[in-house]
Wavefront OBJ file of the C-alpha trace (Angstrom):
o trace
v 131.652 112.191 77.848
v 127.872 112.360 77.610
v 126.134 109.221 78.891
v 123.366 107.810 76.759
v 120.155 106.502 78.265
v 119.060 102.953 77.643
v 116.772 102.442 74.680
v 113.346 100.971 75.586
v 113.604 97.201 75.598
v 117.379 97.046 76.008
v 118.965 94.947 78.695
v 119.831 97.397 81.497
v 122.807 95.199 82.387
v 124.454 96.171 79.115
v 126.212 99.503 78.614
v 123.747 102.067 77.192
v 126.114 102.821 74.316
v 124.608 99.906 72.440
v 122.019 102.168 70.820
v 124.754 103.839 68.803
v 125.649 101.634 65.805
v 129.233 102.922 65.649
v 129.811 101.756 69.236
v 128.440 98.263 68.713
v 131.043 95.607 69.427
v 129.414 93.219 66.978
v 129.343 95.804 64.201
v 132.969 96.691 64.858
v 133.978 93.104 64.129
v 133.555 93.706 60.395
v 136.813 92.670 58.629
v 139.014 95.449 57.239
v 142.149 93.444 56.431
v 144.045 94.661 53.332
v 144.845 91.129 52.200
v 141.130 90.326 52.293
v 140.394 93.368 50.134
v 142.984 92.220 47.596
v 141.501 88.725 47.587
v 138.028 90.110 46.972
v 139.343 92.204 44.088
v 140.926 89.122 42.506
v 137.728 87.102 42.941
v 135.693 89.953 41.483
v 137.966 89.906 38.423
v 137.403 86.160 38.017
v 133.645 86.675 38.406
v 133.613 89.311 35.663
v 135.579 87.052 33.336
v 133.338 84.088 34.131
v 130.314 86.254 33.313
v 131.786 86.682 29.839
v 131.973 82.923 29.450
v 135.672 82.335 30.219
v 135.825 78.676 31.224
v 139.172 78.994 33.026
v 137.865 81.848 35.199
v 134.705 79.910 36.077
v 136.769 76.850 36.951
v 139.075 78.897 39.165
v 136.102 80.400 41.026
v 134.754 76.932 41.828
v 138.217 75.707 42.851
v 138.854 78.707 45.133
v 135.426 78.406 46.757
v 135.935 74.670 47.353
v 139.430 75.088 48.770
v 138.315 77.949 51.028
v 135.298 76.022 52.308
v 137.534 73.037 53.085
v 140.052 75.246 54.915
v 137.228 76.808 56.949
v 135.996 73.347 57.873
v 139.438 72.274 59.085
v 140.165 75.549 60.921
v 136.791 75.608 62.642
v 137.447 72.140 64.057
v 140.569 73.486 65.808
v 138.582 75.756 68.184
v 140.988 78.662 67.712
v 140.785 81.326 70.403
v 141.063 85.070 69.569
v 144.598 86.419 69.910
v 143.439 89.936 70.858
v 140.320 91.970 71.603
v 137.422 91.543 71.698
v 137.232 88.897 74.418
v 134.880 86.406 72.802
v 133.013 83.798 74.781
v 133.535 81.207 72.031
v 136.331 80.152 69.647
v 136.693 82.513 66.695
v 134.871 80.499 64.029
v 132.140 79.374 66.406
v 131.510 83.015 67.305
v 131.294 84.061 63.649
v 128.906 81.203 62.866
v 126.708 81.978 65.866
v 125.926 85.506 64.640
v 125.568 84.502 60.969
v 122.538 83.185 59.098
v 124.600 81.185 56.590
v 127.947 79.399 56.425
v 130.148 78.563 53.437
v 130.424 74.836 52.916
v 130.814 72.068 50.376
v 127.863 70.277 48.812
v 128.945 66.650 48.915
v 127.391 64.106 46.592
v 127.630 61.382 49.239
v 124.935 61.679 51.930
v 127.279 60.616 54.760
v 129.659 63.457 53.938
v 126.711 65.867 53.693
v 125.503 64.766 57.097
v 128.963 65.193 58.616
v 129.214 68.764 57.308
v 125.704 69.666 58.484
v 126.328 68.293 61.985
v 129.541 70.276 62.232
v 127.960 73.541 61.097
v 124.741 73.294 63.105
v 125.807 71.328 66.183
v 129.475 72.191 66.703
v 129.570 75.731 65.342
v 126.011 76.596 66.355
v 125.085 78.375 63.138
v 122.727 81.329 63.799
v 122.424 80.556 67.530
v 122.809 84.288 68.216
v 121.560 85.611 64.907
v 118.537 87.871 65.474
v 116.398 86.155 62.846
v 114.304 83.175 63.909
v 116.061 80.732 61.588
v 114.834 77.620 63.406
v 111.890 77.277 61.040
v 109.429 79.182 63.192
v 108.143 81.146 60.208
v 107.802 80.868 56.449
v 108.754 83.296 53.699
v 105.683 82.007 51.850
v 103.709 84.473 53.962
v 104.116 87.745 52.092
v 104.472 90.014 55.126
v 107.217 87.795 56.567
v 109.254 88.185 53.378
v 108.572 91.936 53.356
v 109.551 92.269 57.015
v 112.799 90.370 56.319
v 113.720 92.660 53.417
v 112.850 95.775 55.403
v 114.873 94.508 58.381
v 117.938 94.054 56.155
v 117.686 97.582 54.784
v 117.209 99.075 58.233
v 120.112 97.071 59.628
v 122.420 98.300 56.844
v 121.528 101.883 57.731
v 121.918 101.163 61.449
v 125.420 99.812 60.938
v 126.280 102.832 58.782
v 125.173 105.104 61.627
v 122.290 106.627 59.661
v 119.651 105.570 62.205
v 119.757 104.619 65.874
v 118.227 101.291 66.768
v 119.148 98.555 69.233
v 120.296 95.222 67.870
v 117.305 93.387 66.447
v 115.464 90.936 68.677
v 111.878 90.090 69.557
v 111.985 92.480 72.520
v 112.554 95.505 70.267
v 110.801 94.313 67.086
v 108.081 96.968 67.495
v 110.744 99.704 67.553
v 112.163 98.384 64.286
v 108.721 98.232 62.683
v 107.988 101.814 63.756
v 111.306 102.901 62.240
v 110.515 101.220 58.919
v 106.738 101.700 58.666
v 106.887 104.942 56.661
v 109.426 103.450 54.251
v 107.204 100.384 53.800
v 104.092 102.460 53.063
v 105.955 104.667 50.578
v 107.658 101.747 48.833
v 104.457 99.829 48.081
v 102.358 102.901 47.417
v 104.813 104.601 45.064
v 103.197 103.318 41.870
v 99.632 103.495 43.189
v 99.107 107.122 44.052
v 100.385 106.622 47.580
v 97.808 103.910 48.342
v 99.904 100.843 49.165
v 96.781 98.683 49.595
v 96.415 98.692 45.768
v 99.759 96.956 45.296
v 99.396 93.517 43.614
v 101.133 91.907 46.600
v 98.060 92.692 48.724
v 95.420 91.338 46.352
v 94.515 88.590 48.816
v 93.941 91.161 51.564
v 91.533 93.082 49.331
v 89.667 89.935 48.320
v 89.401 88.765 51.922
v 88.081 92.149 53.049
v 85.417 92.174 50.313
v 84.415 88.592 51.080
v 84.210 89.310 54.796
v 82.125 92.420 54.199
v 79.638 90.544 52.005
v 79.382 87.796 54.600
v 78.694 90.408 57.294
v 75.870 91.931 55.247
v 74.394 88.503 54.536
v 74.326 87.563 58.212
v 72.860 90.904 59.290
v 70.086 90.732 56.694
v 69.317 87.169 57.718
v 68.946 88.441 61.283
v 66.517 91.102 60.070
v 68.990 93.951 60.382
v 69.211 96.534 57.626
v 72.741 96.400 56.278
v 74.815 97.746 53.398
v 78.293 97.107 52.078
v 81.122 99.323 53.282
v 82.107 102.310 51.200
v 85.282 101.916 49.125
v 87.177 104.206 51.511
v 86.003 102.203 54.528
v 86.975 98.934 52.880
v 90.390 100.387 52.038
v 90.872 101.366 55.685
v 90.092 97.796 56.750
v 92.652 96.433 54.288
v 95.211 98.988 55.434
v 94.790 98.087 59.098
v 95.028 94.357 58.353
v 98.255 94.748 56.370
v 99.957 96.988 58.926
v 98.911 94.698 61.776
v 100.336 91.682 59.953
v 103.579 93.545 59.260
v 103.997 94.310 62.957
v 103.325 90.661 63.748
v 105.793 89.557 61.085
v 108.556 91.681 62.587
v 107.954 89.886 65.887
v 107.700 86.515 64.110
v 110.970 86.718 62.210
v 112.844 87.926 65.315
v 113.969 85.779 68.206
v 115.016 86.541 71.742
v 118.781 86.981 71.758
v 120.944 87.290 74.876
v 123.740 89.228 73.183
v 125.748 89.713 76.363
v 126.597 85.990 76.481
v 128.546 86.398 73.247
v 131.356 88.153 75.066
v 133.416 87.209 78.080
v 133.007 89.200 81.274
v 135.921 90.859 83.040
v 135.388 92.042 86.596
v 131.633 91.861 86.190
v 131.592 94.219 83.202
v 130.368 92.804 79.916
v 132.934 93.382 77.188
v 130.443 94.544 74.591
v 127.720 97.038 74.051
v 125.852 94.447 71.997
l 1 2 3 4 5 6 7 8 9 10 11 12 13 14 15 16 17 18 19 20 21 22 23 24 25 26 27 28 29 30 31 32 33 34 35 36 37 38 39 40 41 42 43 44 45 46 47 48 49 50 51 52 53 54 55 56 57 58 59 60 61 62 63 64 65 66 67 68 69 70 71 72 73 74 75 76 77 78 79 80 81 82 83 84 85 86 87 88 89 90 91 92 93 94 95 96 97 98 99 100 101 102 103 104 105 106 107 108 109 110 111 112 113 114 115 116 117 118 119 120 121 122 123 124 125 126 127 128 129 130 131 132 133 134 135 136 137 138 139 140 141 142 143 144 145 146 147 148 149 150 151 152 153 154 155 156 157 158 159 160 161 162 163 164 165 166 167 168 169 170 171 172 173 174 175 176 177 178 179 180 181 182 183 184 185 186 187 188 189 190 191 192 193 194 195 196 197 198 199 200 201 202 203 204 205 206 207 208 209 210 211 212 213 214 215 216 217 218 219 220 221 222 223 224 225 226 227 228 229 230 231 232 233 234 235 236 237 238 239 240 241 242 243 244 245 246 247 248 249 250 251 252 253 254 255 256 257 258 259 260 261 262 263 264 265 266 267 268 269 270 271 272 273 274 275 276 277
């Protein structure tokens, strides 16, 4: 069997197979149970009927969601260990929560019950402790490039899991690799309706205004200093806007990511980590 080399930025202590999405232990944990598929089909039927205004279907959806959330709460308190492979370092539900960015739960009207649920999900289960996105509030989606980086990350990750592209699991260490993989897609997406010039997209209006304001301020200062100065040409100004946007996108990929020690998610056996992250 051909041995893969480690991807730049990967932990050399982990098996090099982690650059291949189909070999990723985390990706392979996706549920494929037949009963689950049947349950999803039934829920989808209720959703379709509720969309048409069927009160009974809508009521059933709420009841099923509530009952399931309650069962998850009770089961996750039991610290159930996996009955087979993979060898997880944590109880089953704690493991699932640690690599997830959200958790199904009940919205209680009473604040004490809300607090109890939140403590359980965040403290006991450790929601998102090993999720690659910096969910601890270290960034805001109000910043446009952060939201764009998040959406691009999700699309790239879907393709990585499907085996369409080869990328290591997302983390701050490899955020530049992810940005390089998605840069062309980003440029094409926002430039599609603007003749290929993504800087003209309405989302980047502030960048254009800032560049024009900065250029005028530069000219003003230079003239005040007795230096002959003129405004930048439109093409030069566009290049400045382009560089600013792309630089912020690279920063945003690093901002939304966090450092994740994936190998601690799995138990070791004889010194060999039981996962290729």
